[in-house]
C-alpha positions as CSV (number, residue, x, y, z in Angstrom):
1,X,-10.4,-114.7,43.5
2,X,-9.2,-118.2,42.5
3,X,-5.7,-118.0,40.8
4,X,-6.7,-119.5,37.5
5,X,-9.7,-117.2,37.2
6,X,-7.5,-114.3,38.2
7,X,-4.9,-115.1,35.6
8,X,-7.6,-115.5,33.0
9,X,-9.0,-112.0,33.9
10,X,-5.5,-110.5,33.8
11,X,-5.1,-111.9,30.3
12,X,-8.5,-110.7,29.2
13,X,-7.7,-107.2,30.4
14,X,-4.2,-107.3,28.8
15,X,-5.7,-108.2,25.4
16,X,-8.2,-105.4,25.8
17,X,-5.4,-103.0,26.6
18,X,-3.5,-104.3,23.5
19,X,-6.6,-103.7,21.4
20,X,-7.1,-100.2,22.8
21,X,-3.4,-99.4,22.1
22,X,-3.7,-100.7,18.6
23,X,-6.6,-98.4,18.0
24,X,-4.6,-95.5,19.5
25,X,-7.2,-95.2,22.3
26,X,-4.7,-94.4,25.0
27,X,-7.3,-93.2,27.4
28,X,-9.1,-96.6,27.3
29,X,-5.7,-98.4,27.6
30,X,-4.9,-96.3,30.7
31,X,-8.4,-97.0,32.2
32,X,-8.0,-100.7,31.6
33,X,-4.5,-100.7,33.1
34,X,-5.8,-99.0,36.2
35,X,-8.5,-101.7,36.4
36,X,-5.9,-104.5,35.9
37,X,-3.1,-103.2,38.3
38,X,-4.7,-104.2,41.6
39,X,-5.4,-107.7,40.3
40,X,-1.7,-108.3,40.0
41,X,-1.4,-107.8,43.7
42,X,-3.7,-110.8,44.2
43,X,-1.4,-113.2,42.5
44,X,0.4,-115.6,44.7
45,X,4.1,-116.4,44.2
46,X,3.5,-120.1,43.5
47,X,2.0,-120.7,40.1
48,X,1.8,-123.8,37.9
49,X,3.5,-124.1,34.5
50,X,0.3,-123.2,32.6
51,X,-0.2,-120.1,34.7
52,X,3.4,-119.1,34.2
53,X,3.0,-119.4,30.4
54,X,0.0,-117.0,30.6
55,X,1.9,-114.6,32.8
56,X,4.9,-114.7,30.4
57,X,2.4,-114.0,27.6
58,X,1.0,-111.0,29.5
59,X,4.6,-109.7,30.0
60,X,5.4,-110.1,26.3
61,X,2.2,-108.2,25.4
62,X,3.0,-105.5,27.9
63,X,6.5,-105.1,26.4
64,X,5.0,-104.7,22.9
65,X,2.5,-102.2,24.1
66,X,5.2,-100.2,25.9
67,X,7.3,-100.2,22.7
68,X,4.3,-99.1,20.6
69,X,3.5,-96.3,23.2
70,X,7.1,-95.1,23.0
71,X,7.0,-95.0,19.2
72,X,3.6,-93.2,19.2
73,X,5.0,-90.7,21.8
74,X,8.0,-90.0,19.6
75,X,5.8,-89.5,16.5
76,X,3.5,-87.2,18.4
77,X,6.5,-85.1,19.5
78,X,7.7,-84.8,16.0
79,X,4.2,-83.8,14.8
80,X,3.9,-81.3,17.6
81,X,7.2,-79.7,16.8
82,X,6.3,-79.4,13.2
83,X,3.0,-77.9,14.0
84,X,4.6,-75.3,16.4
85,X,7.1,-74.3,13.7
86,X,4.3,-73.8,11.2
87,X,2.4,-71.6,13.8
88,X,5.5,-69.6,14.5
89,X,6.1,-69.1,10.7
90,X,2.5,-68.0,10.2
91,X,2.8,-65.6,13.2
92,X,6.0,-64.1,11.7
93,X,4.3,-63.8,8.3
94,X,1.3,-61.9,9.9
95,X,3.7,-59.7,11.8
96,X,5.6,-58.8,8.7
97,X,2.4,-58.2,6.8
98,X,1.3,-55.6,9.3
99,X,4.3,-53.4,8.4
């Protein structure tokens, strides 16, 4: 694939990943990431200034997505812990009610 077309496709997939992450559709974000990953291997080391700007934009978007994913993971862990405590409390209540 021609380098400019490749970089355009990488940006397109990155923006789609960003949208999926914003919608909390992590499965779609992962699928798109798997589609995008091999394309990075096709990049050549020599890129013009315009291409480097796009690549830097992709890197910035990826960093923001990673930060969002980390925040979401932390929030889910808190919610999970809270839910498990409620289940344990309900279980103890039912055990006490039997006696």
